[in-house]
ZAZAKOL-39026 format. One record per residue: residue number from 1; residue in three letters; x, y, z of N, C-alpha, C in turn. Coordinates in Angstrom, 1 decimal. Layout:
# residues N
 resi resn    n_u    n_v    n_w   ca_u   ca_v   ca_w    c_u    c_v    c_w
  NUM  ALA      X      Y      Z      X      Y      Z      X      Y      Z
...
***
This chain:
# residues 73
 resi resn    n_u    n_v    n_w   ca_u   ca_v   ca_w    c_u    c_v    c_w
    1  MET   81.2   28.0  173.6   82.0   28.6  172.7   81.7   28.3  171.5
    2  ALA   81.6   29.4  170.7   81.3   29.5  169.3   82.4   29.1  168.4
    3  GLY   82.1   28.4  167.4   83.0   28.1  166.4   83.1   29.1  165.3
    4  ILE   84.2   28.8  164.4   84.3   30.0  163.4   83.4   30.0  162.3
    5  THR   82.9   30.9  161.8   81.7   31.0  161.0   82.1   30.6  159.4
    6  ASP   81.3   30.3  158.5   81.5   30.0  157.1   82.4   31.2  156.6
    7  ILE   82.1   32.5  156.9   82.6   33.5  156.4   84.2   33.6  156.7
    8  GLU   84.3   33.4  158.1   85.7   33.4  158.8   86.6   32.3  158.1
    9  ARG   86.0   31.3  157.9   86.8   30.0  157.3   87.1   30.5  155.8
   10  ARG   86.2   31.0  155.0   86.4   31.3  153.6   87.6   32.5  153.6
   11  ASN   87.3   33.5  154.3   88.4   34.5  154.6   89.9   34.0  154.8
   12  ARG   89.9   33.0  155.7   91.2   32.3  156.2   91.7   31.7  154.9
   13  ALA   90.8   31.0  154.2   91.3   30.2  153.1   91.9   31.1  152.0
   14  ILE   91.0   32.4  151.7   91.5   33.2  150.6   92.9   33.9  151.1
   15  HIS   93.0   34.1  152.4   94.5   34.6  152.8   95.5   33.8  152.8
   16  GLU   95.3   32.4  153.0   96.2   31.5  153.0   96.6   31.3  151.4
   17  SER   95.6   31.3  150.6   95.9   31.1  149.2   96.6   32.3  148.6
   18  SER   96.3   33.4  149.1   97.0   34.5  148.6   98.5   34.5  149.0
   19  GLU   98.7   34.0  150.4  100.2   34.0  150.8  101.0   33.0  150.2
   20  ARG  100.3   31.9  149.6  100.9   30.8  148.9  101.5   31.3  147.4
   21  ARG  100.6   32.1  147.0  100.7   32.8  145.5  102.0   33.7  145.8
   22  LYS  102.1   34.4  146.8  103.1   35.4  147.1  104.4   35.0  147.1
   23  GLN  104.7   33.7  147.7  106.0   33.4  148.2  106.9   33.4  146.8
   24  PRO  106.6   32.6  145.8  107.7   32.7  144.8  108.0   34.3  144.5
   25  LYS  107.0   35.1  144.5  107.4   36.4  144.0  108.3   37.1  145.2
   26  ILE  108.0   36.7  146.3  108.9   37.3  147.6  110.3   36.7  147.1
   27  GLN  110.5   35.4  146.8  111.7   34.7  146.7  112.5   35.5  145.4
   28  LYS  111.8   35.9  144.4  112.3   36.5  143.4  112.9   37.9  143.8
   29  LEU  112.1   38.6  144.5  112.4   40.0  145.1  113.8   39.8  145.8
   30  LEU  114.0   38.8  146.8  115.2   38.5  147.6  116.1   38.3  146.6
   31  ASP  116.1   37.3  145.5  117.1   36.9  144.6  117.6   38.3  144.1
   32  ALA  116.8   39.0  143.4  117.1   40.3  142.7  117.9   41.3  143.6
   33  PHE  117.4   41.6  145.0  118.2   42.5  145.8  119.5   41.8  146.3
   34  ALA  119.6   40.6  146.1  120.9   39.9  146.5  122.0   40.3  145.5
   35  ILE  121.6   40.4  144.5  122.6   40.9  143.2  122.7   42.3  143.0
   36  GLY  122.1   43.1  143.9  122.1   44.7  143.7  121.1   45.3  142.8
   37  ALA  120.1   44.6  142.7  119.0   45.2  141.8  118.3   46.5  142.8
   38  THR  117.8   47.4  141.8  117.0   48.5  142.4  115.7   47.9  142.8
   39  PRO  114.8   48.5  143.7  113.4   48.2  143.9  112.7   48.2  142.6
   40  LYS  112.8   49.0  141.7  112.1   49.0  140.3  112.5   47.7  139.5
   41  GLU  113.7   47.4  139.6  114.3   46.2  138.9  113.8   44.9  139.5
   42  ALA  113.8   45.0  140.7  113.3   43.7  141.5  112.0   43.3  141.3
   43  CYS  111.1   44.5  141.2  109.8   44.3  141.0  109.5   43.8  139.5
   44  ALA  110.3   44.3  138.6  110.2   43.7  137.3  110.5   42.3  137.0
   45  TYR  111.5   41.8  137.7  112.0   40.5  137.9  110.9   39.5  138.4
   46  ALA  110.4   40.2  139.6  109.3   39.3  140.2  108.0   39.5  139.8
   47  GLU  107.7   40.3  138.5  106.6   40.4  137.8  105.4   41.1  138.8
   48  ILE  105.8   42.1  139.5  104.9   42.7  140.3  105.0   44.3  140.2
   49  HIS  103.9   44.8  140.5  103.9   46.2  140.4  104.5   46.9  141.6
   50  PRO  105.3   48.0  141.6  106.1   48.5  142.9  105.1   48.7  143.9
   51  ASN  103.8   49.3  143.5  102.7   49.5  144.5  102.5   48.4  145.4
   52  SER  102.7   47.2  144.6  102.5   45.8  145.5  103.6   45.7  146.4
   53  LEU  104.7   46.0  146.0  105.9   45.8  146.9  105.8   46.6  148.3
   54  ARG  105.3   47.9  147.9  105.0   49.1  148.9  104.0   48.5  150.0
   55  SER  103.0   47.7  149.3  101.9   47.3  150.1  102.3   46.3  150.9
   56  TRP  103.0   45.3  150.6  103.4   44.3  151.2  104.4   44.6  152.4
   57  CYS  105.1   45.5  152.1  106.1   46.0  152.9  105.3   46.7  154.2
   58  LEU  104.3   47.3  153.8  103.6   48.1  154.8  103.0   47.2  155.8
   59  GLN  102.5   45.9  155.2  101.6   45.1  155.9  102.6   44.2  156.7
   60  ASP  103.8   43.9  156.3  104.7   42.8  157.1  105.9   43.5  157.1
   61  ARG  106.2   44.0  158.3  107.5   44.5  158.7  108.7   43.5  158.6
   62  LYS  108.5   42.2  159.0  109.4   41.2  158.9  110.0   41.2  157.1
   63  LEU  108.9   41.3  156.5  109.3   41.1  155.0  110.2   42.4  154.5
   64  LEU  109.7   43.5  155.2  110.6   44.7  154.9  111.8   44.4  155.3
   65  TRP  112.2   44.0  156.5  113.5   43.9  157.2  114.3   42.8  156.2
   66  ARG  113.7   41.8  156.0  114.4   40.8  154.9  114.8   41.4  153.7
   67  LEU  114.1   42.2  153.1  114.3   43.0  151.8  115.3   43.9  151.9
   68  GLU  115.2   44.6  153.1  116.4   45.6  153.3  117.7   45.0  153.6
   69  THR  117.6   43.8  154.3  118.9   43.2  154.7  119.6   42.8  153.2
   70  MET  118.9   42.2  152.5  119.3   41.6  151.3  119.9   42.9  150.3
   71  ARG  119.4   44.0  150.3  119.7   45.3  149.7  121.3   45.6  150.1
   72  GLN  121.4   45.3  151.4  122.6   46.1  152.1  123.9   44.9  152.0
   73  LYS  123.5   43.8  151.4  124.7   42.9  151.4  125.5   43.2  150.2
***
């Protein structure tokens, strides 16, 4: 059985680091949508570009569902 390579280990570390940095921004998006912000306003509050929000939602359907749920409340 082959172990993971250094490249795979590095890629996992980069992905995990990226996810940790994203979490506070996602929380800000959720908070903004909870008070009725538009996607543009929520992005400004979370200090991200709207294209980042679009990309994150395409990559993570669970995130999309969470954000849509907050927008509908």
